[in-house]
C-alpha distance (Angstrom), angle and dihedral (degrees) to the residues before:
residue distance angle dihedral
M1 . . .
L2 3.74 . .
R3 3.77 88.5 .
V4 3.81 92.5 49.2
L5 3.78 88.5 53.0
E6 3.76 90.7 46.8
K7 3.84 93.3 49.9
R8 3.81 89.0 49.5
G9 3.77 91.1 53.7
I10 3.78 95.9 -113.0
A11 3.72 115.7 142.3
S12 3.85 118.4 -126.7
P13 3.78 111.4 -151.6
P14 3.79 116.8 -146.8
E15 3.86 91.3 -103.9
T16 3.80 89.7 56.0
R17 3.78 93.2 47.5
D18 3.81 91.1 49.1
R19 3.81 92.8 48.5
I20 3.83 91.6 50.5
T21 3.81 96.9 42.6
H22 3.82 94.8 46.8
C23 3.79 96.6 43.1
T24 3.84 114.1 113.7
D25 3.80 97.0 177.4
L26 3.80 105.2 105.1
D27 3.83 93.6 -165.3
A28 3.77 90.6 55.7
L29 3.87 90.8 46.3
D30 3.83 90.7 51.4
R31 3.84 91.0 50.7
W32 3.77 92.8 48.2
F33 3.79 92.3 46.7
D34 3.83 91.8 52.8
R35 3.82 89.4 48.1
A36 3.79 93.1 49.0
F37 3.81 89.0 76.5
T38 3.84 94.6 57.2
V39 3.78 111.3 26.4
S40 3.90 122.5 105.6
T41 3.82 93.7 -151.5
A42 3.77 135.8 29.0
D43 3.85 89.3 -120.3
E44 3.84 89.7 63.1
L45 3.85 89.9 69.2
F46 3.80 88.0 73.0
A47 3.91 98.6 35.1
E48 3.81 100.3 120.4
E49 3.74 92.8 43.8
E50 3.79 95.3 56.4
P51 3.86 117.3 91.6
G52 3.72 111.7 -98.1
W53 3.76 98.0 27.6
């Protein structure tokens, strides 16, 4: 998914890269991967998981 973001020209800050590479939840990784094709920013990958969303 980091590569998808990169190819789409979307920057992945170190915090995003760490969160993705250290994640062991396959369901979360599947959701994030699917979103990687449509988001405008890397932060949007995690949007529904953040408090207040």
